[in-house]
MDAnalysis code that builds the backbone (N, CA, C; Angstrom):
import MDAnalysis as mda
import numpy as np

u = mda.Universe.empty(669, n_residues=223, atom_resindex=np.repeat(np.arange(223), 3), trajectory=True)
u.add_TopologyAttr("name", ["N", "CA", "C"] * 223)
u.add_TopologyAttr("resid", np.arange(1, 224))
u.add_TopologyAttr("resname", ["UNK", "UNK", "UNK", "UNK", "UNK", "UNK", "UNK", "UNK", "UNK", "UNK", "UNK", "UNK", "UNK", "UNK", "UNK", "UNK", "UNK", "UNK", "UNK", "UNK", "UNK", "UNK", "UNK", "UNK", "UNK", "UNK", "UNK", "UNK", "UNK", "UNK", "UNK", "UNK", "UNK", "UNK", "UNK", "UNK", "UNK", "UNK", "UNK", "UNK", "UNK", "UNK", "UNK", "UNK", "UNK", "UNK", "UNK", "UNK", "UNK", "UNK", "UNK", "UNK", "UNK", "UNK", "UNK", "UNK", "UNK", "UNK", "UNK", "UNK", "UNK", "UNK", "UNK", "UNK", "UNK", "UNK", "UNK", "UNK", "UNK", "UNK", "UNK", "UNK", "UNK", "UNK", "UNK", "UNK", "UNK", "UNK", "UNK", "UNK", "UNK", "UNK", "UNK", "UNK", "UNK", "UNK", "UNK", "UNK", "UNK", "UNK", "UNK", "UNK", "UNK", "UNK", "UNK", "UNK", "UNK", "UNK", "UNK", "UNK", "UNK", "UNK", "UNK", "UNK", "UNK", "UNK", "UNK", "UNK", "UNK", "UNK", "UNK", "UNK", "UNK", "UNK", "UNK", "UNK", "UNK", "UNK", "UNK", "UNK", "UNK", "UNK", "UNK", "UNK", "UNK", "UNK", "UNK", "UNK", "UNK", "UNK", "UNK", "UNK", "UNK", "UNK", "UNK", "UNK", "UNK", "UNK", "UNK", "UNK", "UNK", "UNK", "UNK", "UNK", "UNK", "UNK", "UNK", "UNK", "UNK", "UNK", "UNK", "UNK", "UNK", "UNK", "UNK", "UNK", "UNK", "UNK", "UNK", "UNK", "UNK", "UNK", "UNK", "UNK", "UNK", "UNK", "UNK", "UNK", "UNK", "UNK", "UNK", "UNK", "UNK", "UNK", "UNK", "UNK", "UNK", "UNK", "UNK", "UNK", "UNK", "UNK", "UNK", "UNK", "UNK", "UNK", "UNK", "UNK", "UNK", "UNK", "UNK", "UNK", "UNK", "UNK", "UNK", "UNK", "UNK", "UNK", "UNK", "UNK", "UNK", "UNK", "UNK", "UNK", "UNK", "UNK", "UNK", "UNK", "UNK", "UNK", "UNK", "UNK", "UNK", "UNK", "UNK", "UNK", "UNK", "UNK", "UNK", "UNK", "UNK", "UNK", "UNK"])
u.atoms.positions = np.array([
    [15.895, 110.539, -5.147],
    [15.526, 110.085, -4.330],
    [14.522, 111.722, -3.708],
    [13.328, 111.415, -2.701],
    [12.622, 112.212, -1.899],
    [13.063, 113.261, -0.942],
    [12.781, 114.256, -0.799],
    [13.892, 115.077, 0.220],
    [13.320, 114.333, 1.678],
    [12.111, 114.176, 1.814],
    [11.644, 113.566, 3.444],
    [12.366, 112.196, 3.322],
    [12.894, 111.914, 2.536],
    [13.673, 110.117, 2.353],
    [14.808, 110.606, 3.283],
    [15.588, 111.540, 2.419],
    [17.136, 111.556, 2.533],
    [16.877, 112.327, 4.230],
    [15.798, 112.861, 4.876],
    [15.866, 113.223, 5.928],
    [15.711, 112.274, 7.070],
    [14.892, 111.195, 6.696],
    [14.590, 110.111, 7.486],
    [16.236, 109.090, 7.533],
    [16.830, 109.172, 6.464],
    [17.958, 108.163, 6.265],
    [18.964, 109.125, 7.328],
    [19.313, 110.717, 7.769],
    [19.537, 111.053, 7.500],
    [20.010, 111.112, 9.679],
    [18.348, 111.101, 9.456],
    [17.859, 111.223, 11.413],
    [18.588, 109.812, 11.799],
    [18.401, 108.917, 10.933],
    [18.673, 107.521, 11.121],
    [20.437, 107.165, 11.714],
    [20.803, 108.077, 10.401],
    [22.497, 107.780, 10.778],
    [22.417, 108.487, 12.133],
    [22.130, 109.804, 12.203],
    [22.434, 110.847, 13.331],
    [22.434, 109.798, 14.911],
    [21.003, 109.022, 15.039],
    [20.681, 108.528, 16.323],
    [21.676, 107.555, 16.135],
    [22.221, 106.496, 15.016],
    [22.533, 105.214, 15.806],
    [24.631, 105.828, 15.551],
    [25.294, 106.944, 15.464],
    [26.321, 108.002, 15.668],
    [26.311, 107.849, 17.295],
    [24.950, 108.784, 17.666],
    [25.008, 109.232, 18.746],
    [24.465, 107.882, 19.645],
    [23.992, 106.824, 19.605],
    [23.469, 105.512, 20.567],
    [24.666, 104.764, 21.225],
    [25.193, 105.019, 22.291],
    [26.108, 105.055, 22.950],
    [26.499, 102.951, 22.578],
    [28.189, 102.925, 22.521],
    [28.511, 101.346, 22.341],
    [29.342, 100.970, 23.348],
    [28.465, 100.046, 23.532],
    [28.969, 99.068, 25.163],
    [29.706, 98.154, 25.359],
    [30.805, 97.533, 25.788],
    [31.303, 96.456, 25.473],
    [31.373, 96.307, 27.314],
    [31.342, 94.890, 27.526],
    [31.655, 94.493, 29.418],
    [32.854, 93.654, 28.970],
    [33.465, 93.752, 29.370],
    [34.911, 92.660, 29.187],
    [35.271, 91.592, 30.253],
    [35.379, 90.951, 30.627],
    [35.628, 90.045, 31.646],
    [37.478, 89.370, 31.373],
    [38.085, 90.171, 30.467],
    [39.760, 89.233, 29.974],
    [40.051, 89.976, 30.401],
    [40.147, 91.205, 30.557],
    [41.528, 92.351, 30.861],
    [42.316, 92.076, 32.188],
    [40.739, 93.001, 33.522],
    [41.554, 92.816, 34.384],
    [40.922, 91.578, 35.308],
    [42.069, 91.058, 36.251],
    [41.562, 89.717, 36.747],
    [41.029, 90.000, 38.040],
    [40.616, 91.022, 38.538],
    [39.880, 90.985, 39.394],
    [38.470, 91.814, 39.495],
    [38.356, 92.693, 38.199],
    [37.118, 93.344, 38.037],
    [36.671, 93.220, 36.439],
    [35.346, 93.451, 36.510],
    [34.610, 93.511, 34.919],
    [34.807, 94.577, 34.186],
    [35.313, 94.792, 33.000],
    [35.352, 96.430, 32.646],
    [33.853, 96.459, 32.069],
    [33.596, 97.786, 32.059],
    [32.550, 98.200, 31.133],
    [32.704, 99.372, 30.509],
    [32.651, 99.392, 29.102],
    [33.382, 100.042, 28.105],
    [32.292, 100.980, 27.499],
    [32.034, 102.351, 27.608],
    [30.899, 103.067, 27.309],
    [31.566, 104.133, 25.811],
    [31.553, 103.997, 24.732],
    [31.860, 104.802, 24.126],
    [31.064, 105.421, 23.348],
    [30.624, 106.814, 23.226],
    [29.664, 107.691, 22.565],
    [29.927, 109.241, 22.453],
    [29.239, 109.519, 21.624],
    [29.022, 111.205, 21.156],
    [28.711, 111.282, 22.418],
    [29.571, 112.953, 22.867],
    [28.788, 113.771, 24.150],
    [27.601, 113.908, 24.039],
    [27.496, 114.116, 24.920],
    [26.181, 114.347, 25.583],
    [25.804, 114.693, 27.469],
    [25.214, 115.799, 27.046],
    [24.828, 116.264, 28.637],
    [24.083, 114.647, 29.525],
    [24.180, 114.281, 30.655],
    [23.791, 113.318, 31.350],
    [24.323, 111.986, 31.076],
    [24.706, 111.579, 30.049],
    [25.395, 110.212, 29.794],
    [26.142, 109.475, 31.041],
    [26.965, 110.537, 31.544],
    [27.889, 109.893, 32.476],
    [26.522, 109.718, 33.941],
    [26.043, 110.421, 33.760],
    [25.142, 109.802, 35.061],
    [24.494, 108.720, 34.905],
    [23.609, 108.591, 32.938],
    [22.928, 107.764, 32.697],
    [23.442, 106.378, 32.926],
    [24.797, 106.264, 32.960],
    [25.827, 105.073, 33.370],
    [25.988, 104.976, 34.213],
    [26.729, 105.740, 35.065],
    [26.678, 105.496, 36.353],
    [24.920, 104.955, 37.412],
    [23.802, 105.703, 36.887],
    [22.729, 104.844, 37.178],
    [22.200, 103.591, 37.679],
    [22.384, 103.327, 36.369],
    [22.620, 101.554, 35.676],
    [23.141, 100.972, 36.580],
    [25.025, 101.026, 36.486],
    [25.376, 100.721, 37.623],
    [25.042, 100.537, 39.116],
    [24.312, 101.408, 39.194],
    [24.175, 101.513, 40.842],
    [22.459, 100.915, 40.900],
    [21.899, 100.838, 39.852],
    [20.774, 100.105, 39.998],
    [21.097, 98.804, 40.373],
    [22.219, 97.978, 40.010],
    [22.377, 96.915, 40.404],
    [23.132, 96.501, 41.144],
    [23.250, 97.652, 42.261],
    [24.432, 97.470, 43.687],
    [25.539, 96.579, 43.185],
    [26.218, 97.459, 41.861],
    [27.332, 97.056, 41.623],
    [28.183, 98.225, 42.448],
    [29.599, 97.436, 42.549],
    [30.535, 98.304, 43.364],
    [31.750, 98.663, 41.703],
    [32.033, 100.402, 41.859],
    [32.682, 100.475, 40.860],
    [34.095, 100.978, 41.776],
    [34.846, 100.074, 40.925],
    [35.972, 99.873, 41.742],
    [37.180, 100.969, 41.267],
    [37.080, 101.755, 39.818],
    [37.991, 102.676, 38.909],
    [37.056, 103.004, 38.069],
    [37.069, 104.493, 37.665],
    [36.499, 104.780, 36.580],
    [37.270, 105.679, 35.603],
    [37.476, 105.502, 34.789],
    [38.332, 106.514, 33.537],
    [37.552, 107.143, 32.534],
    [37.572, 108.358, 32.241],
    [36.843, 109.159, 31.486],
    [38.025, 109.964, 30.602],
    [37.758, 109.415, 29.376],
    [38.345, 110.089, 28.086],
    [37.762, 110.603, 27.835],
    [38.330, 111.988, 26.446],
    [37.267, 112.754, 25.198],
    [38.496, 113.094, 24.521],
    [37.719, 113.424, 23.047],
    [38.376, 113.796, 22.195],
    [37.226, 114.343, 21.023],
    [37.467, 115.911, 21.511],
    [36.229, 116.432, 20.926],
    [34.903, 116.084, 21.130],
    [33.775, 116.029, 20.046],
    [32.387, 115.346, 20.795],
    [32.225, 114.493, 21.018],
    [33.237, 113.127, 21.443],
    [33.529, 111.899, 21.593],
    [33.961, 111.663, 23.103],
    [33.769, 110.744, 23.815],
    [33.965, 110.221, 24.536],
    [34.029, 108.592, 25.132],
    [34.951, 108.579, 25.955],
    [34.502, 106.776, 26.152],
    [35.167, 106.652, 28.001],
    [33.942, 106.192, 28.349],
    [33.947, 105.908, 29.797],
    [34.589, 104.260, 30.053],
    [35.460, 104.145, 30.957],
    [35.794, 102.360, 31.696],
    [35.431, 102.589, 32.742],
    [34.842, 101.595, 33.085],
    [34.469, 101.577, 34.695],
    [34.764, 100.060, 35.002],
    [35.812, 99.717, 36.037],
    [35.896, 98.648, 36.987],
    [34.905, 98.199, 37.687],
    [34.521, 97.494, 37.808],
    [33.190, 96.991, 38.341],
    [33.278, 95.914, 39.212],
    [32.902, 95.212, 40.201],
    [32.386, 94.051, 40.831],
    [31.079, 93.934, 41.287],
    [30.529, 92.675, 41.898],
    [29.399, 92.805, 42.749],
    [29.777, 93.025, 44.378],
    [28.689, 93.231, 45.183],
    [28.967, 93.149, 46.451],
    [29.994, 92.545, 47.133],
    [29.953, 91.059, 46.667],
    [31.313, 90.613, 47.187],
    [32.276, 90.687, 46.437],
    [32.812, 91.544, 45.855],
    [33.984, 92.244, 45.332],
    [34.424, 90.853, 43.939],
    [33.379, 90.174, 43.400],
    [33.755, 88.805, 42.409],
    [33.661, 90.072, 41.447],
    [33.745, 89.391, 40.084],
    [33.533, 89.616, 38.590],
    [32.246, 89.530, 38.117],
    [31.678, 90.368, 37.162],
    [29.749, 89.693, 36.664],
    [30.429, 88.629, 35.532],
    [29.134, 87.440, 36.317],
    [29.501, 86.513, 35.078],
    [28.178, 85.993, 35.381],
    [27.127, 86.611, 35.735],
    [25.732, 86.336, 35.199],
    [25.270, 87.161, 34.076],
    [24.826, 86.239, 32.923],
    [24.533, 86.885, 31.590],
    [23.605, 87.677, 31.483],
    [22.637, 87.438, 32.529],
    [21.985, 87.919, 32.357],
    [21.613, 89.766, 32.360],
    [23.023, 89.859, 34.097],
    [23.441, 91.253, 34.628],
    [23.855, 91.656, 33.175],
    [25.000, 90.822, 32.507],
    [25.639, 91.469, 31.432],
    [24.678, 91.924, 30.418],
    [23.598, 91.274, 30.177],
    [22.928, 91.432, 29.023],
    [22.042, 92.820, 29.066],
    [21.682, 92.983, 31.128],
    [20.769, 94.136, 31.219],
    [21.662, 95.471, 30.878],
    [23.017, 94.687, 31.731],
    [24.155, 96.792, 31.590],
    [23.567, 96.867, 29.775],
    [24.526, 96.446, 28.981],
    [24.436, 96.554, 27.946],
    [23.153, 97.199, 27.031],
    [22.048, 96.599, 27.105],
    [20.997, 96.751, 26.562],
    [19.740, 98.337, 27.446],
    [20.545, 98.155, 28.512],
    [19.886, 99.415, 29.139],
    [20.819, 100.812, 28.649],
    [22.158, 101.134, 28.156],
    [22.700, 102.061, 27.701],
    [22.342, 101.968, 26.560],
    [22.172, 101.076, 25.609],
    [22.385, 100.780, 24.121],
    [21.166, 101.566, 23.709],
    [20.224, 101.448, 25.102],
    [18.653, 101.840, 24.450],
    [18.817, 103.399, 24.568],
    [19.709, 103.857, 25.354],
    [19.390, 105.055, 25.732],
    [19.087, 105.745, 24.248],
    [18.190, 106.828, 24.170],
    [17.926, 107.561, 23.022],
    [17.858, 109.193, 23.114],
    [19.201, 110.123, 22.979],
    [18.846, 111.398, 23.531],
    [18.003, 112.144, 22.211],
    [17.648, 111.858, 21.384],
    [16.406, 112.756, 20.585],
    [15.031, 112.362, 20.731],
    [14.909, 111.244, 21.652],
    [13.637, 110.869, 21.836],
    [13.028, 111.982, 22.642],
    [12.234, 112.512, 22.954],
    [10.955, 113.156, 23.762],
    [10.329, 112.632, 24.588],
    [9.817, 112.497, 25.960],
    [9.670, 111.607, 26.525],
    [7.955, 112.041, 26.635],
    [7.611, 113.315, 26.676],
    [6.667, 113.815, 26.474],
    [5.594, 113.328, 27.249],
    [5.587, 112.305, 28.754],
    [4.863, 111.756, 29.431],
    [4.294, 112.739, 30.816],
    [4.907, 113.954, 30.736],
    [4.622, 114.770, 32.088],
    [2.761, 114.525, 31.896],
    [2.988, 114.592, 33.053],
    [1.041, 115.092, 33.583],
    [0.479, 113.343, 33.146],
    [1.033, 112.593, 32.961],
    [0.323, 111.527, 32.963],
    [0.780, 110.575, 34.035],
    [-0.107, 108.969, 34.044],
    [0.170, 108.171, 35.162],
    [1.102, 106.748, 34.763],
    [1.245, 106.545, 35.509],
    [2.140, 105.468, 35.072],
    [1.392, 103.660, 35.661],
    [1.165, 103.002, 34.419],
    [0.704, 102.005, 35.290],
    [1.793, 100.715, 35.280],
    [2.383, 100.230, 35.818],
    [3.621, 99.188, 35.893],
    [2.761, 97.585, 35.909],
    [2.553, 96.916, 34.943],
    [2.323, 95.908, 35.280],
    [3.153, 94.563, 34.803],
    [3.082, 93.629, 35.445],
    [3.951, 92.040, 35.601],
    [3.327, 90.921, 35.865],
    [3.228, 90.096, 34.968],
    [2.432, 88.800, 35.467],
    [2.768, 87.437, 34.326],
    [2.101, 86.792, 34.006],
    [2.074, 85.811, 33.745],
    [1.398, 86.106, 32.278],
    [2.082, 85.528, 31.169],
    [1.392, 86.568, 29.541],
    [0.727, 85.162, 29.164],
    [-0.224, 85.570, 28.154],
    [-1.822, 84.652, 27.774],
    [-1.859, 85.489, 26.426],
    [-2.104, 85.119, 25.491],
    [-2.878, 85.054, 24.043],
    [-4.062, 86.268, 24.558],
    [-3.937, 87.376, 23.742],
    [-5.415, 88.389, 24.673],
    [-5.157, 89.272, 25.606],
    [-4.125, 88.632, 26.366],
    [-4.222, 89.585, 27.382],
    [-4.016, 91.034, 27.471],
    [-3.175, 92.023, 26.574],
    [-3.166, 93.188, 26.737],
    [-4.149, 94.021, 25.818],
    [-5.250, 93.146, 25.052],
    [-6.199, 93.491, 24.637],
    [-7.395, 93.486, 25.892],
    [-7.363, 92.893, 26.589],
    [-7.968, 92.446, 27.612],
    [-7.392, 93.805, 29.125],
    [-6.348, 93.750, 29.079],
    [-5.854, 95.061, 29.899],
    [-6.561, 96.471, 29.404],
    [-6.284, 96.432, 28.195],
    [-6.940, 98.288, 27.421],
    [-8.382, 98.211, 27.790],
    [-8.984, 97.105, 27.347],
    [-10.372, 97.239, 27.352],
    [-11.013, 97.289, 28.873],
    [-9.906, 96.657, 29.907],
    [-10.154, 97.381, 31.511],
    [-10.009, 98.837, 31.318],
    [-9.096, 99.567, 31.089],
    [-8.470, 101.098, 31.108],
    [-9.755, 101.474, 30.532],
    [-10.510, 101.246, 29.239],
    [-11.523, 101.780, 28.712],
    [-12.602, 101.685, 29.382],
    [-13.106, 100.968, 29.949],
    [-14.349, 100.675, 31.034],
    [-13.985, 101.909, 32.423],
    [-12.706, 101.865, 32.722],
    [-12.852, 102.899, 34.112],
    [-12.390, 104.234, 33.309],
    [-12.631, 104.162, 32.221],
    [-12.365, 105.961, 31.528],
    [-11.201, 106.331, 31.611],
    [-10.113, 105.358, 31.294],
    [-8.560, 105.908, 31.730],
    [-8.015, 105.857, 29.818],
    [-8.081, 107.108, 29.586],
    [-7.549, 107.211, 28.203],
    [-5.864, 106.501, 27.997],
    [-5.759, 105.339, 26.951],
    [-4.422, 104.881, 27.121],
    [-3.462, 106.254, 26.243],
    [-2.728, 106.672, 26.280],
    [-1.178, 107.686, 25.625],
    [-0.624, 106.944, 24.936],
    [0.424, 105.842, 25.731],
    [1.298, 105.254, 25.478],
    [1.792, 104.189, 26.410],
    [2.071, 103.164, 25.331],
    [2.224, 101.692, 26.352],
    [3.546, 101.225, 25.531],
    [4.005, 99.905, 26.560],
    [5.978, 99.605, 25.826],
    [5.621, 98.561, 26.818],
    [5.847, 97.232, 26.065],
    [5.473, 95.717, 26.589],
    [6.572, 94.672, 26.475],
    [7.352, 94.434, 27.165],
    [8.118, 92.823, 26.861],
    [7.669, 91.887, 27.605],
    [7.726, 90.751, 26.761],
    [7.601, 89.615, 27.558],
    [9.075, 88.324, 27.287],
    [8.861, 87.787, 27.990],
    [10.673, 87.362, 28.172],
    [9.536, 85.491, 28.778],
    [10.413, 84.488, 28.734],
    [9.671, 83.160, 28.698],
    [8.266, 83.060, 30.151],
    [7.513, 83.420, 29.168],
    [6.122, 83.543, 29.423],
    [5.540, 84.567, 30.421],
    [6.921, 84.719, 30.241],
    [5.831, 86.750, 31.748],
    [5.848, 87.937, 30.620],
    [5.169, 88.885, 31.321],
    [4.950, 90.007, 30.492],
    [5.430, 91.228, 31.432],
    [5.557, 92.047, 30.963],
    [6.069, 93.516, 31.617],
    [5.236, 94.728, 30.619],
    [4.842, 95.401, 31.500],
    [4.605, 96.481, 30.995],
    [4.153, 97.917, 31.445],
    [4.426, 98.917, 30.969],
    [4.167, 100.507, 31.268],
    [4.031, 101.318, 30.462],
    [2.142, 101.654, 30.843],
    [1.192, 101.827, 30.251],
    [0.660, 103.060, 31.039],
    [1.118, 104.356, 30.075],
    [0.740, 105.774, 30.551],
    [-0.293, 106.026, 29.764],
    [-1.474, 106.870, 31.157],
    [-3.036, 106.933, 30.772],
    [-3.010, 108.291, 31.810],
    [-4.858, 108.667, 30.843],
    [-5.079, 109.914, 31.698],
    [-6.345, 109.276, 31.775],
    [-7.150, 110.556, 32.643],
    [-8.684, 110.623, 32.505],
    [-8.768, 112.025, 32.205],
    [-8.142, 112.706, 31.958],
    [-8.295, 114.036, 31.719],
    [-7.134, 114.826, 32.126],
    [-6.728, 114.411, 33.220],
    [-5.505, 114.843, 33.795],
    [-4.741, 113.616, 34.739],
    [-3.651, 113.841, 35.410],
    [-2.956, 112.834, 36.109],
    [-4.089, 112.268, 37.132],
    [-4.043, 111.008, 36.897],
    [-5.128, 110.310, 38.476],
    [-4.649, 110.350, 39.609],
    [-4.975, 111.118, 40.153],
    [-4.533, 111.463, 41.261],
    [-5.537, 110.550, 42.560],
    [-6.789, 110.702, 41.853],
    [-8.317, 110.245, 43.088],
    [-7.457, 108.486, 43.662],
    [-7.684, 108.374, 44.904],
    [-6.916, 107.498, 45.376],
    [-8.179, 106.197, 45.091],
    [-9.601, 106.432, 45.497],
    [-10.554, 105.459, 45.284],
    [-9.875, 104.922, 43.788],
    [-10.110, 105.987, 42.244],
    [-10.138, 105.496, 41.523],
    [-9.006, 104.410, 41.227],
    [-7.095, 104.936, 41.442],
    [-6.337, 104.200, 41.732],
    [-6.772, 102.717, 42.239],
    [-7.345, 102.368, 43.928],
    [-7.213, 101.415, 43.817],
    [-8.637, 100.626, 43.165],
    [-9.405, 101.571, 42.460],
    [-10.100, 100.230, 41.677],
    [-9.206, 100.419, 40.201],
    [-8.370, 100.794, 39.610],
    [-7.411, 100.427, 38.724],
    [-6.587, 99.007, 39.263],
    [-6.070, 99.188, 40.099],
    [-5.270, 98.336, 41.147],
    [-5.952, 96.997, 40.727],
    [-7.167, 96.417, 41.412],
    [-7.898, 95.745, 41.570],
    [-8.735, 95.207, 40.559],
    [-8.792, 95.955, 39.387],
    [-9.707, 95.186, 38.196],
    [-8.100, 94.427, 37.429],
    [-7.222, 95.238, 37.375],
    [-5.614, 94.885, 36.616],
    [-5.539, 93.393, 37.696],
    [-5.509, 93.639, 38.708],
    [-5.094, 92.293, 39.529],
    [-5.388, 90.965, 39.006],
    [-7.125, 91.048, 39.441],
    [-7.921, 90.327, 38.921],
    [-7.789, 89.526, 37.451],
    [-7.225, 90.997, 36.673],
    [-7.268, 90.274, 35.375],
    [-5.981, 89.616, 35.098],
    [-4.503, 89.750, 35.833],
    [-3.288, 89.067, 34.975],
    [-3.634, 87.913, 36.602],
    [-4.241, 87.663, 36.955],
    [-4.203, 86.581, 37.711],
    [-5.218, 85.252, 36.953],
    [-6.062, 86.046, 36.285],
    [-6.609, 84.860, 35.299],
    [-7.267, 83.568, 36.110],
    [-7.915, 82.554, 35.377],
    [-8.255, 81.818, 35.674],
    [-7.391, 80.680, 36.932],
    [-6.134, 80.709, 36.160],
    [-5.497, 79.515, 37.216],
    [-5.142, 80.595, 38.996],
    [-5.560, 81.980, 39.256],
    [-4.900, 82.667, 39.919],
    [-4.069, 82.461, 40.541],
    [-2.890, 82.845, 39.477],
    [-1.470, 82.866, 39.587],
    [-0.966, 84.051, 40.746],
    [-0.303, 83.731, 41.953],
    [0.051, 84.910, 42.427],
    [1.435, 86.120, 42.419],
    [1.992, 85.159, 41.216],
    [3.408, 85.657, 40.671],
    [2.843, 87.217, 39.835],
    [1.775, 88.275, 40.181],
    [1.821, 89.356, 39.953],
    [2.357, 90.713, 39.982],
    [2.509, 91.933, 39.915],
    [2.829, 92.935, 40.475],
    [2.339, 93.987, 39.375],
    [1.398, 94.890, 40.463],
    [0.634, 95.989, 39.468],
    [1.227, 97.234, 40.496],
    [1.627, 98.578, 40.046],
    [1.683, 100.046, 40.971],
    [1.127, 100.792, 39.902],
    [1.076, 102.216, 40.345],
    [0.446, 103.333, 39.772],
    [1.462, 104.304, 39.980],
    [1.867, 105.210, 39.043],
    [2.857, 106.036, 40.056],
    [3.117, 107.514, 38.839],
    [3.979, 108.253, 39.184],
    [3.858, 109.419, 37.774],
    [4.843, 108.390, 36.925],
    [4.889, 109.508, 35.376],
    [5.638, 108.886, 34.705],
    [6.850, 109.004, 34.956],
    [7.415, 107.756, 34.176],
    [8.683, 107.904, 34.366],
    [9.826, 108.075, 33.586],
    [10.323, 108.837, 33.523],
    [11.787, 109.515, 32.376],
    [12.129, 108.480, 31.401],
    [12.882, 107.450, 31.957],
    [13.337, 106.284, 30.685],
    [12.431, 105.026, 30.952],
    [11.554, 105.261, 30.217],
    [10.723, 103.678, 29.936],
    [11.492, 102.465, 29.958],
    [12.579, 102.706, 28.684],
    [13.155, 101.165, 28.214],
    [13.914, 100.527, 29.635],
    [14.514, 101.588, 30.505],
    [15.738, 101.538, 31.548],
    [14.409, 100.724, 32.484],
    [13.311, 101.077, 32.799],
    [12.336, 100.871, 33.430],
    [11.931, 99.486, 33.303],
    [11.255, 99.309, 31.875],
    [11.036, 97.764, 31.757],
    [12.329, 96.869, 31.770],
    [13.618, 97.440, 31.841],
    [14.556, 96.481, 32.180],
    [14.803, 95.975, 33.836],
    [14.426, 97.016, 34.610],
    [14.415, 96.965, 36.140],
    [13.418, 95.916, 36.222],
    [12.010, 96.173, 35.748],
    [11.082, 95.233, 35.983],
    [11.104, 93.810, 35.727],
    [12.055, 93.341, 34.687],
    [12.067, 92.284, 34.346],
    [12.931, 91.678, 34.906],
    [14.268, 92.069, 35.439],
    [15.472, 91.892, 36.328],
    [14.921, 91.397, 37.538],
    [13.691, 92.218, 37.797],
    [13.270, 92.376, 39.458],
    [12.094, 90.829, 39.393],
    [12.055, 90.315, 38.615],
    [10.437, 89.848, 38.280],
    [11.585, 88.334, 38.646],
    [12.417, 88.466, 38.121],
    [13.605, 86.567, 38.656],
    [13.125, 86.697, 39.983],
    [13.563, 87.103, 40.994],
    [13.557, 87.021, 42.111],
    [12.156, 86.847, 42.801],
    [11.170, 87.760, 42.105],
    [9.851, 87.889, 42.911],
    [9.349, 86.873, 42.225],
    [9.931, 86.002, 40.811],
    [8.977, 84.842, 40.379],
    [9.134, 83.543, 41.054],
    [10.546, 83.660, 41.482],
    [11.275, 82.353, 42.282],
    [10.920, 82.366, 43.545],
    [10.441, 83.508, 44.457],
    [10.286, 83.290, 45.431],
    [8.388, 83.390, 45.885],
    [7.853, 83.605, 45.089],
    [5.989, 83.047, 44.590],
    [6.049, 81.459, 44.523],
    [7.219, 80.817, 43.607],
    [6.601, 79.114, 43.387],
    [7.653, 78.791, 44.461],
    [7.874, 79.264, 45.158],
    [9.056, 78.387, 46.198],
    [7.880, 78.836, 47.378],
    [6.769, 79.691, 47.668],
    [5.845, 79.918, 48.490],
    [4.792, 78.177, 48.597],
])
């Protein structure tokens, strides 16, 4: 086996061991859902966990933290704002995926870039058209993460035009062009576009966007 192959396998092993293991358990406590996080000890992991739960407006009733050497386990007793256990599978899946996709070894490298957040109805060729519009507006795409689910698309695209995009007129042009593109021929109203500074947790932000899109989409079709 070549040396670089050995290094690749070792890196995969380290990442696998360092990735938090998350269990959401409704069978232990009669009054709360237990969220168990087992991981190698690293700076910020506890804050990351609490932030995910807070983002969902969950109430943390109790929390137990135990550690053994370089390993730790957090157990949170949580309920929704009405004091009920968590039963929504999408919420449970969001908690598990948000914490399990936390990668302590990934370099974000997005400082100084502009983040474009797009949500709309997915269709064939949409992403290619988005990139074409950005190229026409002299925006260089540095990185992009895209998720699709149930005919919806959520994208977080990092761009620059030689520096972070701060010109309000340029931002308005980007938003207007992309909004028209996402509406398409059907003039679908359920689209959201925002321009901001780069966010540190891309996967978590995509989870939040997709989760929030459920209620936004319902409101659009109900209107």
